[in-house]
GUPANU-221580 format. One record per residue (C-alpha): residue number from 1; residue in three letters; chain; x, y, z. Coordinates in steps of 0.5 Angstrom, whole numbers. Layout:
BEGIN
{pt NUM,"ala","A",{X,Y,Z}}
...
This chain:
BEGIN
{pt 1,"unk","A",{90,270,33}}
{pt 2,"unk","A",{92,277,38}}
{pt 3,"unk","A",{87,284,39}}
{pt 4,"unk","A",{93,288,34}}
{pt 5,"unk","A",{92,283,29}}
{pt 6,"unk","A",{85,283,29}}
{pt 7,"unk","A",{84,289,29}}
{pt 8,"unk","A",{89,289,23}}
{pt 9,"unk","A",{83,284,20}}
{pt 10,"unk","A",{78,289,22}}
{pt 11,"unk","A",{81,294,17}}
{pt 12,"unk","A",{83,290,12}}
{pt 13,"unk","A",{76,289,12}}
{pt 14,"unk","A",{73,294,10}}
{pt 15,"unk","A",{78,298,6}}
{pt 16,"unk","A",{76,299,-2}}
{pt 17,"unk","A",{79,294,-5}}
{pt 18,"unk","A",{74,288,-1}}
{pt 19,"unk","A",{68,293,0}}
{pt 20,"unk","A",{65,291,-5}}
{pt 21,"unk","A",{67,284,-6}}
{pt 22,"unk","A",{60,280,-2}}
{pt 23,"unk","A",{66,273,-1}}
{pt 24,"unk","A",{69,276,4}}
{pt 25,"unk","A",{68,271,10}}
{pt 26,"unk","A",{67,275,17}}
{pt 27,"unk","A",{65,270,21}}
{pt 28,"unk","A",{71,267,24}}
{pt 29,"unk","A",{74,275,25}}
{pt 30,"unk","A",{68,277,28}}
{pt 31,"unk","A",{67,271,33}}
{pt 32,"unk","A",{73,272,35}}
{pt 33,"unk","A",{73,280,37}}
{pt 34,"unk","A",{65,278,39}}
{pt 35,"unk","A",{70,273,44}}
{pt 36,"unk","A",{75,279,47}}
{pt 37,"unk","A",{70,282,49}}
{pt 38,"unk","A",{65,277,52}}
{pt 39,"unk","A",{59,279,48}}
{pt 40,"unk","A",{55,271,49}}
{pt 41,"unk","A",{47,271,46}}
{pt 42,"unk","A",{42,273,51}}
{pt 43,"unk","A",{39,267,55}}
{pt 44,"unk","A",{31,268,58}}
{pt 45,"unk","A",{29,267,66}}
{pt 46,"unk","A",{25,262,69}}
{pt 47,"unk","A",{18,263,67}}
{pt 48,"unk","A",{16,266,74}}
{pt 49,"unk","A",{11,260,77}}
{pt 50,"unk","A",{7,267,80}}
{pt 51,"unk","A",{3,267,74}}
{pt 52,"unk","A",{-3,271,79}}
{pt 53,"unk","A",{3,275,80}}
{pt 54,"unk","A",{4,277,72}}
{pt 55,"unk","A",{-4,277,71}}
{pt 56,"unk","A",{-5,282,77}}
{pt 57,"unk","A",{1,286,74}}
{pt 58,"unk","A",{0,288,67}}
{pt 59,"unk","A",{-7,290,70}}
{pt 60,"unk","A",{-4,295,74}}
{pt 61,"unk","A",{2,297,68}}
{pt 62,"unk","A",{-5,298,63}}
{pt 63,"unk","A",{-9,302,69}}
{pt 64,"unk","A",{-10,309,70}}
{pt 65,"unk","A",{-12,308,76}}
{pt 66,"unk","A",{-6,308,79}}
{pt 67,"unk","A",{-5,316,78}}
{pt 68,"unk","A",{-7,322,81}}
{pt 69,"unk","A",{-13,324,75}}
{pt 70,"unk","A",{-14,317,73}}
{pt 71,"unk","A",{-11,318,66}}
{pt 72,"unk","A",{-5,317,65}}
{pt 73,"unk","A",{-3,308,66}}
{pt 74,"unk","A",{4,307,65}}
{pt 75,"unk","A",{3,304,58}}
{pt 76,"unk","A",{2,311,57}}
{pt 77,"unk","A",{8,313,57}}
{pt 78,"unk","A",{11,306,55}}
{pt 79,"unk","A",{7,304,49}}
{pt 80,"unk","A",{9,297,45}}
{pt 81,"unk","A",{7,300,39}}
{pt 82,"unk","A",{12,305,40}}
{pt 83,"unk","A",{18,301,42}}
{pt 84,"unk","A",{15,301,49}}
{pt 85,"unk","A",{16,309,50}}
{pt 86,"unk","A",{12,315,47}}
{pt 87,"unk","A",{17,317,41}}
{pt 88,"unk","A",{17,324,44}}
{pt 89,"unk","A",{24,327,45}}
{pt 90,"unk","A",{21,330,52}}
{pt 91,"unk","A",{16,327,56}}
{pt 92,"unk","A",{10,330,56}}
{pt 93,"unk","A",{7,332,62}}
{pt 94,"unk","A",{1,329,66}}
{pt 95,"unk","A",{-4,334,64}}
{pt 96,"unk","A",{-1,335,57}}
{pt 97,"unk","A",{0,341,57}}
{pt 98,"unk","A",{8,341,59}}
{pt 99,"unk","A",{13,337,58}}
{pt 100,"unk","A",{18,333,62}}
{pt 101,"unk","A",{27,334,62}}
{pt 102,"unk","A",{28,328,59}}
{pt 103,"unk","A",{23,321,56}}
{pt 104,"unk","A",{21,315,57}}
{pt 105,"unk","A",{27,311,55}}
{pt 106,"unk","A",{25,303,54}}
{pt 107,"unk","A",{24,297,57}}
{pt 108,"unk","A",{27,292,53}}
{pt 109,"unk","A",{31,287,58}}
{pt 110,"unk","A",{31,291,63}}
{pt 111,"unk","A",{28,285,67}}
{pt 112,"unk","A",{35,281,65}}
{pt 113,"unk","A",{41,281,69}}
{pt 114,"unk","A",{38,284,74}}
{pt 115,"unk","A",{40,291,73}}
{pt 116,"unk","A",{43,295,79}}
{pt 117,"unk","A",{41,302,77}}
{pt 118,"unk","A",{34,305,74}}
{pt 119,"unk","A",{32,311,71}}
{pt 120,"unk","A",{37,315,66}}
{pt 121,"unk","A",{40,318,72}}
{pt 122,"unk","A",{41,313,76}}
{pt 123,"unk","A",{37,315,81}}
{pt 124,"unk","A",{34,308,83}}
{pt 125,"unk","A",{39,304,85}}
{pt 126,"unk","A",{40,296,88}}
{pt 127,"unk","A",{46,294,90}}
{pt 128,"unk","A",{46,285,89}}
{pt 129,"unk","A",{50,284,93}}
{pt 130,"unk","A",{49,287,99}}
{pt 131,"unk","A",{41,288,98}}
{pt 132,"unk","A",{41,295,101}}
{pt 133,"unk","A",{37,300,96}}
{pt 134,"unk","A",{38,307,94}}
{pt 135,"unk","A",{32,311,92}}
{pt 136,"unk","A",{30,319,92}}
{pt 137,"unk","A",{26,318,98}}
{pt 138,"unk","A",{30,316,104}}
{pt 139,"unk","A",{25,311,107}}
{pt 140,"unk","A",{26,306,102}}
{pt 141,"unk","A",{34,307,103}}
{pt 142,"unk","A",{40,304,108}}
{pt 143,"unk","A",{40,297,111}}
{pt 144,"unk","A",{35,298,115}}
{pt 145,"unk","A",{31,302,111}}
{pt 146,"unk","A",{24,306,116}}
{pt 147,"unk","A",{19,303,111}}
{pt 148,"unk","A",{23,295,110}}
{pt 149,"unk","A",{14,293,111}}
{pt 150,"unk","A",{15,296,103}}
{pt 151,"unk","A",{22,294,100}}
{pt 152,"unk","A",{21,288,104}}
{pt 153,"unk","A",{17,286,98}}
{pt 154,"unk","A",{22,288,92}}
{pt 155,"unk","A",{26,284,89}}
{pt 156,"unk","A",{30,288,84}}
{pt 157,"unk","A",{31,296,83}}
{pt 158,"unk","A",{26,295,76}}
{pt 159,"unk","A",{21,294,81}}
{pt 160,"unk","A",{23,299,85}}
{pt 161,"unk","A",{22,305,80}}
{pt 162,"unk","A",{16,303,79}}
{pt 163,"unk","A",{13,307,86}}
{pt 164,"unk","A",{17,314,84}}
{pt 165,"unk","A",{12,316,78}}
{pt 166,"unk","A",{7,315,81}}
{pt 167,"unk","A",{9,319,86}}
{pt 168,"unk","A",{12,325,80}}
{pt 169,"unk","A",{6,331,80}}
{pt 170,"unk","A",{10,332,72}}
{pt 171,"unk","A",{9,324,71}}
{pt 172,"unk","A",{2,322,75}}
{pt 173,"unk","A",{1,324,81}}
{pt 174,"unk","A",{-3,332,78}}
{pt 175,"unk","A",{-2,338,82}}
{pt 176,"unk","A",{-4,339,89}}
{pt 177,"unk","A",{-11,341,88}}
{pt 178,"unk","A",{-13,336,84}}
{pt 179,"unk","A",{-14,330,88}}
{pt 180,"unk","A",{-13,326,95}}
{pt 181,"unk","A",{-7,322,93}}
{pt 182,"unk","A",{-4,329,90}}
{pt 183,"unk","A",{-5,333,97}}
{pt 184,"unk","A",{0,327,100}}
{pt 185,"unk","A",{5,330,105}}
{pt 186,"unk","A",{10,325,103}}
{pt 187,"unk","A",{11,319,99}}
{pt 188,"unk","A",{10,314,103}}
{pt 189,"unk","A",{3,317,105}}
{pt 190,"unk","A",{1,318,97}}
{pt 191,"unk","A",{4,310,97}}
{pt 192,"unk","A",{-2,309,102}}
{pt 193,"unk","A",{-8,312,98}}
{pt 194,"unk","A",{-6,309,92}}
{pt 195,"unk","A",{-7,303,95}}
{pt 196,"unk","A",{-14,305,100}}
{pt 197,"unk","A",{-16,305,92}}
{pt 198,"unk","A",{-15,298,91}}
{pt 199,"unk","A",{-17,296,96}}
{pt 200,"unk","A",{-23,298,95}}
{pt 201,"unk","A",{-23,297,88}}
{pt 202,"unk","A",{-27,289,88}}
{pt 203,"unk","A",{-23,287,82}}
{pt 204,"unk","A",{-17,289,86}}
{pt 205,"unk","A",{-18,286,92}}
{pt 206,"unk","A",{-19,280,87}}
{pt 207,"unk","A",{-14,280,84}}
{pt 208,"unk","A",{-8,281,90}}
{pt 209,"unk","A",{-12,276,93}}
{pt 210,"unk","A",{-10,271,88}}
{pt 211,"unk","A",{-3,274,86}}
{pt 212,"unk","A",{-2,273,94}}
{pt 213,"unk","A",{-7,269,97}}
{pt 214,"unk","A",{-2,268,104}}
{pt 215,"unk","A",{-2,275,105}}
{pt 216,"unk","A",{-9,279,108}}
{pt 217,"unk","A",{-12,284,105}}
{pt 218,"unk","A",{-10,289,111}}
{pt 219,"unk","A",{-3,288,109}}
{pt 220,"unk","A",{-3,289,103}}
{pt 221,"unk","A",{2,295,101}}
{pt 222,"unk","A",{6,299,95}}
{pt 223,"unk","A",{11,294,96}}
{pt 224,"unk","A",{7,289,93}}
{pt 225,"unk","A",{4,293,87}}
{pt 226,"unk","A",{11,295,84}}
{pt 227,"unk","A",{14,288,85}}
{pt 228,"unk","A",{8,286,80}}
{pt 229,"unk","A",{9,292,77}}
{pt 230,"unk","A",{16,290,76}}
{pt 231,"unk","A",{15,282,75}}
{pt 232,"unk","A",{11,283,69}}
{pt 233,"unk","A",{16,288,66}}
{pt 234,"unk","A",{21,282,66}}
{pt 235,"unk","A",{18,278,64}}
{pt 236,"unk","A",{13,282,58}}
{pt 237,"unk","A",{19,286,55}}
{pt 238,"unk","A",{23,280,53}}
{pt 239,"unk","A",{27,281,47}}
{pt 240,"unk","A",{30,275,44}}
{pt 241,"unk","A",{29,274,38}}
{pt 242,"unk","A",{34,279,34}}
{pt 243,"unk","A",{38,278,27}}
{pt 244,"unk","A",{44,279,32}}
{pt 245,"unk","A",{42,275,38}}
{pt 246,"unk","A",{40,269,32}}
{pt 247,"unk","A",{48,271,30}}
{pt 248,"unk","A",{49,270,37}}
{pt 249,"unk","A",{46,263,38}}
{pt 250,"unk","A",{51,261,32}}
{pt 251,"unk","A",{45,262,26}}
{pt 252,"unk","A",{52,265,21}}
{pt 253,"unk","A",{45,267,16}}
{pt 254,"unk","A",{42,270,21}}
{pt 255,"unk","A",{45,277,19}}
{pt 256,"unk","A",{46,280,14}}
{pt 257,"unk","A",{55,281,10}}
{pt 258,"unk","A",{53,289,10}}
{pt 259,"unk","A",{50,288,17}}
{pt 260,"unk","A",{56,284,19}}
{pt 261,"unk","A",{61,289,16}}
{pt 262,"unk","A",{57,294,21}}
{pt 263,"unk","A",{58,290,26}}
{pt 264,"unk","A",{66,290,24}}
{pt 265,"unk","A",{66,298,25}}
{pt 266,"unk","A",{61,297,32}}
{pt 267,"unk","A",{68,293,34}}
{pt 268,"unk","A",{72,295,31}}
{pt 269,"unk","A",{74,303,27}}
{pt 270,"unk","A",{66,306,30}}
{pt 271,"unk","A",{68,306,37}}
{pt 272,"unk","A",{62,304,39}}
{pt 273,"unk","A",{64,299,43}}
{pt 274,"unk","A",{68,303,49}}
{pt 275,"unk","A",{60,304,51}}
{pt 276,"unk","A",{56,300,49}}
{pt 277,"unk","A",{59,293,52}}
{pt 278,"unk","A",{55,285,53}}
{pt 279,"unk","A",{50,283,51}}
{pt 280,"unk","A",{46,288,49}}
{pt 281,"unk","A",{51,293,46}}
{pt 282,"unk","A",{50,297,53}}
{pt 283,"unk","A",{53,297,59}}
{pt 284,"unk","A",{47,300,65}}
{pt 285,"unk","A",{52,301,70}}
{pt 286,"unk","A",{56,306,66}}
{pt 287,"unk","A",{55,313,66}}
{pt 288,"unk","A",{57,317,60}}
{pt 289,"unk","A",{57,324,57}}
{pt 290,"unk","A",{57,325,50}}
{pt 291,"unk","A",{56,332,48}}
{pt 292,"unk","A",{50,331,48}}
{pt 293,"unk","A",{46,339,47}}
{pt 294,"unk","A",{41,341,52}}
{pt 295,"unk","A",{34,343,49}}
{pt 296,"unk","A",{28,344,55}}
{pt 297,"unk","A",{22,348,56}}
{pt 298,"unk","A",{23,356,56}}
{pt 299,"unk","A",{26,358,60}}
{pt 300,"unk","A",{31,351,61}}
{pt 301,"unk","A",{36,350,65}}
{pt 302,"unk","A",{42,346,65}}
{pt 303,"unk","A",{40,338,65}}
{pt 304,"unk","A",{45,335,69}}
{pt 305,"unk","A",{45,328,69}}
{pt 306,"unk","A",{47,325,73}}
{pt 307,"unk","A",{51,329,77}}
{pt 308,"unk","A",{44,332,80}}
{pt 309,"unk","A",{44,324,84}}
{pt 310,"unk","A",{51,323,86}}
{pt 311,"unk","A",{52,331,87}}
{pt 312,"unk","A",{60,330,84}}
{pt 313,"unk","A",{60,335,79}}
{pt 314,"unk","A",{65,331,75}}
{pt 315,"unk","A",{59,326,73}}
{pt 316,"unk","A",{56,333,70}}
{pt 317,"unk","A",{52,330,64}}
{pt 318,"unk","A",{53,323,65}}
{pt 319,"unk","A",{46,320,63}}
{pt 320,"unk","A",{46,312,64}}
{pt 321,"unk","A",{48,307,57}}
{pt 322,"unk","A",{42,305,55}}
{pt 323,"unk","A",{42,298,51}}
{pt 324,"unk","A",{41,299,43}}
{pt 325,"unk","A",{37,293,42}}
{pt 326,"unk","A",{32,295,38}}
{pt 327,"unk","A",{35,302,37}}
{pt 328,"unk","A",{31,303,30}}
{pt 329,"unk","A",{24,303,33}}
{pt 330,"unk","A",{26,308,40}}
{pt 331,"unk","A",{27,315,36}}
{pt 332,"unk","A",{29,319,38}}
{pt 333,"unk","A",{35,317,42}}
{pt 334,"unk","A",{39,320,47}}
{pt 335,"unk","A",{36,323,54}}
{pt 336,"unk","A",{31,329,51}}
{pt 337,"unk","A",{31,326,44}}
{pt 338,"unk","A",{36,331,41}}
{pt 339,"unk","A",{37,327,35}}
{pt 340,"unk","A",{32,324,31}}
{pt 341,"unk","A",{35,319,27}}
{pt 342,"unk","A",{40,314,27}}
{pt 343,"unk","A",{44,318,21}}
{pt 344,"unk","A",{44,324,26}}
{pt 345,"unk","A",{46,320,32}}
{pt 346,"unk","A",{52,317,28}}
{pt 347,"unk","A",{54,324,25}}
{pt 348,"unk","A",{54,326,33}}
{pt 349,"unk","A",{59,321,34}}
{pt 350,"unk","A",{63,322,29}}
{pt 351,"unk","A",{66,329,30}}
{pt 352,"unk","A",{63,330,38}}
{pt 353,"unk","A",{64,338,37}}
{pt 354,"unk","A",{62,340,31}}
{pt 355,"unk","A",{55,337,33}}
{pt 356,"unk","A",{55,340,39}}
{pt 357,"unk","A",{57,347,36}}
{pt 358,"unk","A",{52,346,30}}
{pt 359,"unk","A",{46,342,33}}
{pt 360,"unk","A",{40,347,31}}
{pt 361,"unk","A",{32,345,34}}
{pt 362,"unk","A",{29,346,26}}
{pt 363,"unk","A",{22,350,27}}
{pt 364,"unk","A",{19,344,25}}
{pt 365,"unk","A",{20,341,32}}
{pt 366,"unk","A",{19,347,35}}
{pt 367,"unk","A",{12,347,32}}
{pt 368,"unk","A",{11,340,35}}
{pt 369,"unk","A",{12,342,42}}
{pt 370,"unk","A",{5,343,46}}
{pt 371,"unk","A",{11,349,50}}
{pt 372,"unk","A",{16,354,47}}
{pt 373,"unk","A",{23,350,47}}
{pt 374,"unk","A",{29,353,47}}
{pt 375,"unk","A",{36,350,45}}
{pt 376,"unk","A",{42,353,51}}
{pt 377,"unk","A",{48,354,45}}
{pt 378,"unk","A",{52,361,49}}
{pt 379,"unk","A",{60,359,50}}
{pt 380,"unk","A",{60,358,56}}
{pt 381,"unk","A",{55,353,55}}
{pt 382,"unk","A",{58,350,49}}
{pt 383,"unk","A",{65,349,53}}
{pt 384,"unk","A",{62,346,59}}
{pt 385,"unk","A",{58,341,55}}
{pt 386,"unk","A",{64,339,51}}
{pt 387,"unk","A",{69,339,57}}
{pt 388,"unk","A",{65,333,60}}
{pt 389,"unk","A",{66,329,55}}
{pt 390,"unk","A",{73,329,55}}
{pt 391,"unk","A",{74,329,63}}
{pt 392,"unk","A",{79,323,66}}
{pt 393,"unk","A",{72,321,69}}
{pt 394,"unk","A",{69,320,63}}
{pt 395,"unk","A",{69,314,59}}
{pt 396,"unk","A",{74,314,53}}
{pt 397,"unk","A",{70,318,48}}
{pt 398,"unk","A",{73,321,42}}
{pt 399,"unk","A",{71,328,39}}
{pt 400,"unk","A",{74,326,32}}
{pt 401,"unk","A",{72,318,29}}
{pt 402,"unk","A",{72,321,22}}
{pt 403,"unk","A",{67,315,20}}
{pt 404,"unk","A",{69,314,12}}
{pt 405,"unk","A",{61,315,8}}
{pt 406,"unk","A",{61,306,6}}
{pt 407,"unk","A",{63,305,14}}
{pt 408,"unk","A",{58,308,16}}
{pt 409,"unk","A",{53,306,12}}
{pt 410,"unk","A",{55,298,13}}
{pt 411,"unk","A",{54,301,22}}
{pt 412,"unk","A",{47,304,20}}
{pt 413,"unk","A",{46,298,16}}
{pt 414,"unk","A",{48,293,23}}
{pt 415,"unk","A",{44,298,28}}
{pt 416,"unk","A",{37,298,24}}
{pt 417,"unk","A",{37,291,22}}
{pt 418,"unk","A",{40,286,26}}
{pt 419,"unk","A",{38,289,32}}
{pt 420,"unk","A",{31,289,31}}
{pt 421,"unk","A",{27,283,34}}
{pt 422,"unk","A",{21,282,29}}
{pt 423,"unk","A",{18,281,34}}
{pt 424,"unk","A",{18,288,36}}
{pt 425,"unk","A",{17,290,30}}
{pt 426,"unk","A",{10,287,29}}
{pt 427,"unk","A",{7,291,34}}
{pt 428,"unk","A",{9,297,32}}
{pt 429,"unk","A",{8,297,25}}
């Protein structure tokens, strides 16, 4: 059966005549399309035998000792009870008086399949072949990095990512004059001051000796801290039990008939698969502009996303394509939380230019923010955002999909029901 034939069958299954027929067997044609896109079930990685390192990572992830003023931990913005994020459109600053430009991405399965890019803009990258880092800290970068004493302990982009919130004044470090870490002259000095805190803590002395018995305490550095946190995140935030994943493993009854119809839309008329590829329905090596409205703390400025890293204007407003697993649990959506519900997201993709032009920030949302916010919606700004979604470097993004109400309903059922792992529903609800 060729791809064109499969597309015709998909359309047939969504036609009004058969829309309410619950007896139609969708599985054969769905499996044909899944095979075409090479969507296979996820598998859990081999458990790390160094359990002391995992325990150390868990302790560090949840301990505010890593933050300058000792009032923020990694779990503050990545709470298991909030979908491993913070459920805010844009995360709040360390002092809780300001907001950042972006929200905290979910951590589900970040340790699976050796993902090379971290952060919405991909500013932390690990070349899996060359074993070379590209990060905001030049000392970590290249084949012979200046700070090789740190990078030699880092095994992934996930581990390297853990280094940078620690040295962001708004995220965890605090403002200059408030603590010794915030007063550091550069990142390397700040990381060393964090290590000195941990080395002077009797509990952490024992934890480091247990996790890294072959390394003398005097040689412990921030690379080992980041690697422990990354190893913990890789293991702790696995999500393999959604109905969709069970369906991929052969359980045809794992998804409801309505969810299967939604998967038909996802793989066909909805065109979601164009960007949300692979077993996690999110190609985290792919960056795209999808005409997301721009708003933020007043005075707001444009967030150019990936282009701020690559300095390539052809990537203006490009952001990493996230996985959709557990998407129901991670509202609000997009890098700046522009959309509060999955229904709003589906409607946005259904007609991009219309959604962008007519986007508004409600008074309720404005009042919920700790600072005054503004929407950037001048004609020039809207044109710039819109054009970025249509340039040739962008993945193929359709302006108008114009799904029927029935297709939208099925798609929402698939996204909200079939992609949600019960393990994480229990933690959230």
